[in-house]
C-alpha positions as CSV (number, residue, x, y, z in Angstrom):
1,M,39.8,28.4,-23.5
2,K,38.1,27.2,-20.3
3,P,36.7,23.7,-20.2
4,F,32.9,23.6,-20.4
5,K,31.4,23.1,-17.0
6,R,27.9,22.0,-16.1
7,T,27.7,23.4,-12.6
8,V,24.1,24.6,-12.9
9,E,22.9,21.3,-14.1
10,K,24.8,19.4,-11.4
11,V,23.5,21.6,-8.6
12,L,19.8,21.4,-9.8
13,A,20.1,17.6,-10.3
14,W,21.6,17.1,-6.8
15,I,19.0,19.2,-5.1
16,A,16.3,17.1,-6.8
17,N,18.3,13.9,-5.9
18,I,18.5,14.8,-2.2
19,I,14.8,15.6,-2.0
20,L,14.0,12.3,-3.7
21,I,16.4,10.3,-1.5
22,V,14.9,11.8,1.7
23,I,11.3,11.1,0.7
24,T,12.2,7.6,-0.5
25,G,14.1,6.9,2.7
26,F,11.2,7.9,4.9
27,L,8.7,5.9,2.8
28,A,10.8,2.8,2.6
29,Y,11.6,2.9,6.3
30,G,7.9,3.3,7.2
31,S,6.6,0.7,4.7
32,F,9.2,-2.0,5.4
33,F,9.9,-1.5,9.2
34,K,7.1,0.4,10.9
35,V,4.0,-1.0,9.3
36,S,3.9,-4.0,11.6
37,V,3.2,-1.5,14.4
38,L,-0.1,-0.6,12.8
39,K,-1.0,-4.2,12.1
40,D,-0.4,-5.2,15.7
41,N,-2.1,-2.2,17.3
42,Q,-5.6,-3.5,18.3
43,E,-6.9,0.1,18.9
44,F,-6.0,1.1,15.4
45,L,-7.7,-2.1,14.0
46,N,-10.9,-1.5,15.9
47,L,-11.1,2.1,14.8
48,F,-10.4,1.0,11.2
49,K,-13.1,-1.6,11.3
50,E,-15.6,1.0,12.7
51,E,-14.8,3.4,9.8
52,L,-15.3,0.6,7.3
53,A,-18.6,-0.4,9.0
54,K,-20.0,3.1,8.5
55,N,-19.9,2.6,4.7
56,P,-20.8,-1.0,4.0
57,N,-21.2,-0.5,0.3
58,G,-17.7,0.9,-0.2
59,V,-15.4,-2.2,0.0
60,N,-16.1,-5.9,0.0
61,L,-12.9,-6.7,1.9
62,S,-12.3,-7.1,5.6
63,A,-10.2,-4.6,7.5
64,E,-7.3,-7.0,7.7
65,Q,-7.3,-7.6,3.9
66,L,-7.6,-3.9,3.1
67,L,-4.7,-3.1,5.4
68,D,-2.6,-5.9,3.9
69,Y,-3.3,-4.6,0.4
70,T,-2.4,-1.1,1.5
71,I,0.9,-2.3,3.0
72,Q,1.8,-4.2,-0.2
73,G,1.0,-1.1,-2.3
74,L,3.3,1.0,-0.1
75,K,6.1,-1.5,-0.4
76,M,5.8,-1.6,-4.2
77,Y,5.7,2.2,-4.3
78,S,8.8,2.3,-2.1
79,V,10.6,-0.1,-4.5
80,L,9.6,2.0,-7.5
81,L,11.1,5.1,-5.8
82,I,14.3,3.2,-4.9
83,V,14.7,2.3,-8.6
84,L,14.1,6.0,-9.5
85,V,16.8,7.1,-7.0
86,V,19.3,4.6,-8.6
87,V,18.5,5.9,-12.1
88,A,18.8,9.5,-10.9
89,L,22.2,8.9,-9.4
90,L,23.3,7.2,-12.6
91,A,22.1,10.1,-14.6
92,S,23.9,12.5,-12.3
93,F,27.2,10.7,-12.5
94,L,26.9,10.4,-16.3
95,M,26.6,14.2,-16.8
96,K,29.6,14.3,-19.2
97,K,27.6,12.3,-21.7
98,R,24.9,15.0,-22.1
99,I,22.5,13.2,-24.4
100,L,22.4,10.0,-22.4
101,S,22.1,11.9,-19.2
102,G,19.4,14.2,-20.7
103,I,17.3,11.3,-21.8
104,L,17.6,9.7,-18.4
105,F,16.6,12.9,-16.7
106,L,13.7,13.4,-19.0
107,L,12.4,9.8,-18.4
108,L,12.9,10.5,-14.6
109,A,10.8,13.6,-14.8
110,I,8.0,11.8,-16.6
111,V,8.0,8.8,-14.3
112,V,8.2,10.9,-11.1
113,A,5.4,13.2,-12.3
114,V,3.1,10.3,-13.2
115,G,4.2,8.0,-10.4
116,T,3.7,10.5,-7.6
117,V,0.5,12.1,-9.2
118,G,2.1,15.5,-8.9
119,V,3.1,15.3,-5.2
120,L,6.8,15.7,-5.9
121,I,6.5,18.8,-8.1
122,P,9.9,20.3,-7.2
123,V,11.7,17.0,-8.1
124,Y,10.2,16.4,-11.5
125,L,10.4,20.1,-12.5
126,L,14.1,20.2,-11.6
127,Y,14.7,17.0,-13.5
128,F,12.9,18.4,-16.5
129,I,14.9,21.7,-16.3
130,V,18.1,19.7,-16.1
131,A,17.1,17.6,-19.1
132,I,16.3,20.6,-21.2
133,M,19.6,22.3,-20.2
134,L,21.5,19.2,-21.1
135,F,19.9,19.1,-24.6
136,V,20.2,22.8,-25.3
137,R,23.6,23.8,-23.9
138,K,26.2,22.3,-26.2
139,E,29.9,22.3,-25.6
140,N,31.8,24.8,-27.7
141,P,33.8,23.1,-30.5
142,A,37.5,23.0,-29.8
143,E,39.1,25.6,-31.9
144,Y,42.3,24.5,-33.5
145,Q,45.0,27.0,-33.1
146,E,48.0,26.8,-35.2
147,T,51.2,27.6,-33.5
148,V,53.9,28.9,-35.7
149,N,57.4,28.5,-34.4
150,Y,59.7,31.2,-35.6
151,L,63.4,30.3,-35.6
């Protein structure tokens, strides 16, 4: 009897992992390394201040404060996505323990869906499909075959 393989689950999980890693990489690179370009750009700050001045009732913060809060939010969001990538890789490598891996993929699907407000639809749908497949597809029990040796 062939050993039970989970090729479909692995392929779907790695497709979702690659998408999540690429998006996390771009966001982390932009929020940690390229945001200072926006803060130092005087033209951007002037344009930002003009847009805030058009609606004075909207925000009681200065343009610099609002920009700082936005940058901090992007950094926290990047850290959240980095943690999700680590958990996704852990779940992918623990595929042989199907219940544990299925629970991790289900939690990932929920957190990615809520955390990205539906932006990463392919990622959380793939994680959800993998979790369901891990729960539903059980390994066949090993059949014991008696071997009779005739003399």
